[in-house]
C-alpha positions in Angstrom: 2.3 -4.4 -13.1 3.5 -7.5 -11.5 5.7 -8.1 -8.5 6.8 -11.5 -7.3 8.8 -12.8 -4.3 10.0 -16.2 -3.2 9.8 -18.3 -0.1 7.2 -19.2 2.4 6.2 -17.2 5.4 7.7 -17.5 8.8 6.5 -20.7 10.6 5.1 -22.1 7.4 2.3 -19.5 7.3 0.6 -18.8 3.9 2.2 -15.8 2.2 1.6 -13.6 -0.9 4.4 -14.4 -3.4 3.1 -12.4 -6.4 0.6 -9.6 -7.0 -0.7 -8.0 -10.2 -3.5 -5.9 -11.5 -5.2 -7.8 -14.3 -8.2 -7.4 -16.6 -11.3 -9.3 -15.6 -13.7 -10.9 -18.0 -16.0 -7.8 -17.8 -13.1 -5.5 -18.6 -12.8 -4.1 -15.0 -9.5 -4.3 -13.2 -8.9 -7.2 -10.7 -6.2 -7.8 -8.2 -4.7 -11.2 -8.7 -2.6 -12.5 -5.8 -0.5 -15.7 -5.8 -0.5 -17.3 -2.4 2.0 -20.0 -1.3 0.2 -22.1 1.3 1.8 -24.1 4.1 2.0 -27.2 2.0 4.0 -25.5 -0.7 1.1 -25.1 -3.2 0.8 -21.7 -4.9 -2.7 -20.8 -5.9 -4.2 -17.6 -7.4 -6.7 -15.5 -5.4 -8.6 -13.1 -7.6 -10.3 -10.0 -6.1 -12.6 -7.6 -7.9 -11.6 -4.0 -8.0 -13.6 -3.0 -4.9 -12.1 -5.8 -2.8 -8.7 -5.1 -4.2 -8.9 -1.5 -3.1 -10.1 -2.6 0.3 -7.1 -4.9 0.7 -4.7 -2.2 -0.3 -6.2 0.3 2.0 -6.6 -2.2 4.9 -2.9 -3.2 4.6 -1.7 0.3 4.1 -0.2 -0.7 0.7 0.5 1.9 -2.0 0.2 -0.7 -4.8 0.0 -4.4 -5.6 3.7 -4.9 -5.2 3.5 -3.8 -1.5 1.5 -7.0 -0.8 4.2 -9.4 -1.8 5.8 -11.0 1.2 2.9 -10.3 3.5 1.2 -13.1 5.3 -2.1 -14.2 3.8 -3.7 -13.7 7.3 -2.7 -10.0 7.2 -4.3 -9.6 3.7 -7.5 -11.1 5.0 -7.5 -8.8 8.0 -7.0 -5.9 5.5 -10.0 -7.1 3.5 -12.3 -7.6 6.3 -11.1 -4.5 8.3 -11.7 -2.2 5.3 -15.1 -3.7 4.6 -16.2 -2.8 8.1 -15.5 0.9 7.6 
């Protein structure tokens, strides 16, 4: 499942513009986020299944598509906040 969105975040902040669950090299699911950074570059961020679930839980997201449009900083807080539980 893939979701994508356009645009940069408010104030030029890095923002998630696409998110999808993909197969990793070991066959396990991974969460792949496309992040548009302040300079306009879009780069992939690949998270293993455990980190992906941590991000979803930490951000209160029901699925990968719910991460599209969120500031990258919020995703990081979701990752680190869930890891501290």
